[in-house]
C-alpha positions as CSV (number, residue, x, y, z in Angstrom):
1,X,312.4,139.3,241.7
2,X,310.2,140.0,238.9
3,X,310.0,136.7,236.4
4,X,307.3,135.2,234.2
5,X,307.2,132.3,237.3
6,X,306.7,129.1,235.7
7,X,304.3,129.9,232.9
8,X,303.9,126.4,231.6
9,X,303.8,124.7,234.9
10,X,301.1,126.9,235.4
11,X,298.8,126.9,232.3
12,X,295.8,125.6,231.6
13,X,296.8,121.5,232.8
14,X,298.0,123.8,236.2
15,X,294.5,125.0,237.0
16,X,293.3,121.5,239.0
17,X,296.1,122.0,240.6
18,X,295.2,122.3,244.8
19,X,296.8,125.1,246.7
20,X,296.6,126.2,250.2
21,X,296.6,129.7,251.2
22,X,298.5,131.8,254.4
23,X,298.8,135.3,256.2
24,X,301.9,135.3,257.5
25,X,304.0,138.5,259.0
26,X,306.7,140.4,258.0
27,X,309.8,139.4,260.6
28,X,313.1,140.5,259.3
29,X,314.8,142.2,256.4
30,X,318.0,142.8,255.6
31,X,320.1,143.2,253.0
32,X,322.6,140.3,251.3
33,X,324.2,141.9,248.3
34,X,324.4,145.2,246.5
35,X,320.8,146.2,245.3
36,X,319.1,142.7,246.9
37,X,317.5,142.0,250.3
38,X,315.9,139.0,251.8
39,X,312.6,139.3,253.7
40,X,312.1,137.2,256.0
41,X,308.1,135.7,256.9
42,X,306.8,133.7,259.7
43,X,306.3,130.2,259.1
44,X,302.8,128.9,259.7
45,X,302.0,125.5,260.9
46,X,300.9,123.3,257.9
47,X,303.2,125.0,255.9
48,X,305.2,122.1,253.6
49,X,307.4,122.7,250.8
50,X,310.5,121.0,248.8
51,X,313.9,123.0,248.7
52,X,313.6,125.1,245.5
53,X,309.9,125.7,245.5
54,X,308.1,128.4,244.6
55,X,305.3,130.6,246.4
56,X,303.0,133.6,245.1
57,X,302.8,136.6,247.6
58,X,300.2,139.0,247.5
59,X,300.1,142.3,249.2
60,X,297.3,143.0,251.3
61,X,295.3,146.1,251.2
62,X,299.1,148.1,249.8
63,X,299.3,151.5,250.2
64,X,299.7,151.7,246.5
65,X,299.9,149.6,243.3
66,X,300.6,150.1,239.5
67,X,300.0,148.2,236.3
68,X,302.5,144.8,237.0
69,X,299.7,144.2,240.1
70,X,300.2,143.2,244.0
71,X,301.2,139.6,243.2
72,X,304.8,138.2,242.6
73,X,306.4,134.4,242.2
74,X,309.2,133.9,244.1
75,X,311.5,131.1,245.0
76,X,312.3,130.4,248.8
77,X,315.7,130.8,249.6
78,X,314.8,128.9,253.2
79,X,315.2,125.4,253.3
80,X,311.9,122.6,254.9
81,X,314.3,122.8,257.9
82,X,314.2,126.3,258.7
83,X,311.9,128.5,260.9
84,X,311.0,131.4,258.5
85,X,310.2,131.2,254.9
86,X,312.7,133.7,253.1
87,X,312.4,135.3,250.2
88,X,315.4,137.3,248.2
89,X,314.8,140.3,245.5
90,X,316.2,142.5,243.6
91,X,315.0,145.9,244.6
92,X,313.4,147.8,241.3
93,X,311.4,151.2,241.5
94,X,307.7,149.4,241.1
95,X,305.2,150.0,243.5
96,X,305.1,146.3,244.8
97,X,309.1,146.9,246.0
98,X,308.5,150.0,247.7
99,X,305.8,148.6,249.7
100,X,307.9,146.2,250.9
101,X,310.5,147.9,251.4
102,X,308.6,150.1,253.8
103,X,306.7,147.5,255.1
104,X,306.7,147.3,258.9
105,X,307.4,144.3,260.8
106,X,304.2,142.4,261.6
107,X,302.7,143.7,258.2
108,X,300.8,140.0,256.8
109,X,300.7,139.7,253.4
110,X,298.8,136.4,251.6
111,X,300.8,133.5,250.5
112,X,300.0,130.7,248.4
113,X,301.5,127.5,247.1
114,X,300.9,124.6,245.2
115,X,300.0,121.2,247.7
116,X,301.6,118.7,245.2
117,X,304.4,119.9,243.2
118,X,303.9,119.1,239.9
119,X,306.3,117.2,237.5
120,X,308.9,119.1,236.5
121,X,309.3,121.4,239.6
122,X,313.1,122.5,240.2
123,X,314.1,120.1,242.5
124,X,317.1,118.3,243.4
125,X,317.4,115.0,242.0
126,X,316.9,111.5,243.3
127,X,319.7,109.4,242.3
128,X,322.7,110.1,244.0
129,X,325.1,108.9,241.6
130,X,324.6,111.7,239.2
131,X,326.6,114.5,240.8
132,X,324.1,118.1,240.3
133,X,325.8,120.9,238.7
134,X,324.6,124.4,239.5
135,X,325.3,126.7,236.6
136,X,323.8,130.1,238.3
137,X,323.6,133.9,237.3
138,X,323.1,136.6,240.1
139,X,319.6,136.8,241.4
140,X,319.1,132.9,240.2
141,X,321.0,131.9,243.4
142,X,318.0,131.5,245.2
143,X,316.4,128.4,244.5
144,X,320.2,127.1,244.0
145,X,320.7,128.2,247.7
146,X,317.6,126.4,248.8
147,X,318.5,123.2,247.6
148,X,322.3,123.2,248.4
149,X,321.4,124.2,252.4
150,X,318.9,121.5,251.8
151,X,321.1,119.0,250.7
152,X,324.2,119.6,252.9
153,X,321.4,119.8,256.3
154,X,320.0,116.5,255.2
155,X,323.5,115.0,254.8
156,X,322.3,113.6,251.2
157,X,324.9,111.5,249.2
158,X,324.9,114.0,246.8
159,X,328.2,115.3,245.1
160,X,327.2,119.3,244.5
161,X,329.1,121.6,242.3
162,X,328.0,125.6,242.3
163,X,329.1,127.6,239.4
164,X,328.3,131.3,240.5
165,X,328.8,134.0,238.0
166,X,328.5,137.8,238.9
167,X,330.0,141.6,237.7
168,X,331.7,141.4,241.4
169,X,331.8,140.2,244.7
170,X,329.5,142.7,246.4
171,X,327.0,141.6,243.5
172,X,326.8,138.2,244.7
173,X,324.0,137.7,247.1
174,X,324.6,134.8,249.7
175,X,328.8,134.5,248.6
176,X,329.8,134.2,252.5
177,X,327.5,132.0,253.2
178,X,328.2,129.7,250.6
179,X,331.8,130.2,251.3
180,X,331.5,129.1,254.8
181,X,328.9,126.1,252.9
182,X,332.1,124.9,251.1
183,X,334.5,124.9,253.7
184,X,332.5,122.8,256.3
185,X,331.0,120.0,253.5
186,X,333.5,118.4,251.3
187,X,330.7,116.9,249.1
188,X,330.3,120.6,248.0
189,X,332.0,122.5,245.5
190,X,331.8,126.4,245.0
191,X,333.1,128.1,241.9
192,X,332.6,131.7,242.3
193,X,333.6,133.7,239.3
194,X,333.6,137.6,238.5
195,X,333.1,139.2,235.2
196,X,333.7,143.0,236.3
197,X,336.8,141.8,239.1
198,X,338.4,144.8,238.1
199,X,335.9,147.2,239.2
200,X,335.3,145.8,242.5
201,X,336.5,147.9,245.6
202,X,336.9,144.4,247.2
203,X,340.0,142.0,246.4
204,X,339.0,139.5,244.3
205,X,341.0,135.6,244.5
206,X,339.1,133.2,242.3
207,X,337.4,132.6,238.7
208,X,337.0,135.3,236.9
209,X,335.0,135.7,233.5
210,X,331.7,134.0,232.3
211,X,331.3,130.2,233.0
212,X,332.4,128.5,230.0
213,X,333.4,124.6,228.8
214,X,337.3,125.2,229.9
215,X,336.3,126.0,233.1
216,X,333.3,123.6,233.6
217,X,335.8,121.2,232.5
218,X,338.8,122.0,235.7
219,X,336.4,120.8,237.9
220,X,334.0,118.3,236.6
221,X,335.4,115.2,235.3
222,X,332.6,113.8,233.1
223,X,330.1,116.1,232.1
224,X,327.9,113.8,230.6
225,X,327.2,112.1,234.0
226,X,325.7,115.2,236.3
227,X,322.4,116.5,236.2
228,X,322.4,120.2,235.5
229,X,320.6,123.2,237.1
230,X,320.6,126.7,235.5
231,X,319.1,129.3,236.8
232,X,319.4,132.7,235.4
233,X,318.4,135.5,232.8
234,X,317.3,134.5,229.3
235,X,321.2,135.5,227.6
236,X,322.5,133.6,230.7
237,X,320.6,130.9,230.1
238,X,320.7,130.6,226.7
239,X,324.7,130.8,227.0
240,X,324.7,127.5,229.3
241,X,322.3,125.5,227.4
242,X,324.4,126.4,223.8
243,X,327.5,125.3,225.8
244,X,326.3,122.2,227.6
245,X,324.8,121.2,223.6
246,X,328.5,121.6,222.7
247,X,329.7,118.8,224.9
248,X,326.7,116.4,224.4
249,X,324.6,116.8,227.1
250,X,320.7,115.5,226.7
251,X,317.9,118.1,227.3
252,X,316.5,115.2,230.1
253,X,319.6,116.0,231.9
254,X,319.2,120.0,231.8
255,X,316.6,121.7,234.4
256,X,316.2,125.3,234.0
257,X,314.7,128.5,235.8
258,X,314.7,131.4,233.5
259,X,313.9,134.9,235.0
260,X,312.5,137.2,233.5
261,X,311.0,140.9,233.8
262,X,314.1,142.8,233.8
263,X,312.9,145.9,232.1
264,X,315.7,148.3,231.1
265,X,313.4,150.9,232.0
266,X,313.0,149.7,235.6
267,X,316.3,148.1,236.3
268,X,319.1,150.4,238.7
269,X,321.6,151.5,236.9
270,X,323.9,148.5,238.7
271,X,321.6,146.3,236.8
272,X,321.5,147.5,233.5
273,X,324.7,145.7,232.2
274,X,323.5,142.1,232.8
275,X,320.4,143.0,230.5
276,X,320.8,143.3,226.4
277,X,318.8,143.3,223.2
278,X,315.8,144.2,224.5
279,X,314.9,148.1,224.0
280,X,314.8,147.9,220.7
281,X,312.2,145.2,220.2
282,X,309.6,147.9,221.8
283,X,310.9,150.4,219.8
284,X,311.4,149.1,215.6
285,X,307.3,148.1,216.3
286,X,306.9,151.6,217.4
287,X,308.4,153.4,214.9
288,X,307.4,151.5,211.8
289,X,303.4,152.3,213.3
290,X,304.2,155.6,213.3
291,X,305.5,155.5,210.3
292,X,302.9,153.7,208.8
293,X,300.0,155.8,210.3
294,X,302.0,159.1,208.9
295,X,301.9,157.9,205.4
296,X,298.2,156.7,205.8
297,X,297.4,160.2,206.6
298,X,299.4,161.7,203.8
299,X,297.4,159.4,200.9
300,X,294.3,160.3,202.7
301,X,295.3,164.1,202.6
302,X,296.0,163.8,198.8
303,X,293.0,161.7,198.5
304,X,290.9,164.3,199.7
305,X,292.6,166.8,197.4
306,X,292.3,164.8,194.1
307,X,288.0,164.3,195.0
308,X,287.8,168.2,196.0
309,X,289.9,169.8,192.8
310,X,288.5,166.6,190.7
311,X,285.1,165.6,192.4
312,X,284.1,161.9,192.6
313,X,285.5,161.3,189.1
314,X,288.8,161.0,190.8
315,X,288.7,158.0,192.4
316,X,289.2,155.7,189.5
317,X,290.6,152.4,189.0
318,X,293.3,153.9,186.9
319,X,294.6,156.2,190.0
320,X,297.1,154.1,192.1
321,X,297.0,155.8,194.7
322,X,294.0,154.6,195.9
323,X,295.4,151.0,195.6
324,X,298.5,152.4,197.9
325,X,295.7,153.7,200.5
326,X,293.4,150.6,200.5
327,X,296.5,148.5,201.0
328,X,298.0,150.4,203.9
329,X,294.7,150.7,205.5
330,X,294.3,146.6,205.4
331,X,297.7,145.8,206.3
332,X,297.2,148.6,209.6
333,X,293.5,146.8,210.2
334,X,295.3,143.6,210.3
335,X,297.9,144.5,212.8
336,X,295.5,146.1,214.7
337,X,293.2,142.9,215.2
338,X,295.8,140.8,215.7
339,X,297.2,143.1,218.5
340,X,294.4,143.1,220.5
341,X,293.6,139.4,220.1
342,X,296.7,138.6,221.4
343,X,296.3,140.2,224.1
344,X,292.7,138.8,225.1
345,X,294.4,135.8,224.6
346,X,297.2,136.7,226.9
347,X,295.0,137.5,229.5
348,X,293.3,134.4,229.3
349,X,296.2,132.1,229.5
350,X,297.3,134.5,232.4
351,X,293.9,133.7,234.3
352,X,293.9,130.1,233.7
353,X,296.7,128.3,236.3
354,X,297.0,126.9,239.1
355,X,296.6,130.1,241.5
356,X,293.4,131.9,239.5
357,X,293.4,135.6,238.7
358,X,297.2,137.3,239.1
359,X,298.9,140.0,237.2
360,X,301.8,139.4,237.1
361,X,304.8,136.3,237.6
362,X,307.9,136.0,238.0
363,X,309.6,133.3,236.4
364,X,309.1,130.1,234.2
365,X,310.9,126.5,234.1
366,X,311.8,124.1,231.3
367,X,312.6,120.7,232.7
368,X,313.8,117.2,231.3
369,X,313.0,117.5,227.3
370,X,310.3,119.9,227.8
371,X,311.3,122.9,225.4
372,X,310.8,126.0,225.1
373,X,308.4,128.1,222.5
């Protein structure tokens, strides 16, 4: 998972948070869905965490790297009761994931975690009178899977509902494990739904289509009672928040884990359909810049010809070409300054977090009344 993880949580306020660092060895890896793998690492003594918590993982002396860096944030798919530390991710063609995919058993990585879980961490609420309703899409299942397993293993009295959306059964990580948990535990209800079930080689008997208000109403009696946990890509998160808002569910009853960082240029063909509305954001500014620079070059050339033919007398306040040239130059200069200042400030904000230097984050979260910027 390449997410912009906990951007707000690990801002300047997180700089004073205490962390613990461990070098852990890879114990095993397995494919858990199409294009999705789980990696199990040894759990060192003294490594304590809450279900749904995340860690920062850094490769140690990797054989290759790229501009995305050697570190990622991952939610743990394992529970505090399990002997291993398990992460799961969609595999993309990046240096980090190539190295991890080829990693030999026994190879070590650096794992860092916050010793004190900050307020607003993605964790199960304490009040068992309020059901927990998980609205999850794709790889967003990882923290929800940990929290649900933990609640079942520790016999918490909470009622749990998981609405889990994927395109096809083969894309759904941990689907079989979740089905078994639901069969064995009456307090846990799994509602898995497929948006492209007709394209699956495996037959599907269950809900189809996206998670909707009507689907929610078929399983949850009082939509205002539960605490909702939304986890998935930005488009899915926005849709679920809008749906809950339409049901008058307050923000204080919604926790969000937004998974970002899935670039159309980096996602495999099996994941492209999940991401929309991003490519043009890069294309339009680039095209605008090219056109502006082209216009500026043409105007400069016109000005040079004018000076060559008329001498310096051609530079006249009555000649509008100078106003146009100067105006475009100033606009481009302002955009250039803002671009470099923005990159500088962004770099500083990325450095000022609980884990010190890191070049890549893997998701961010909003909690209990916090609004996304």
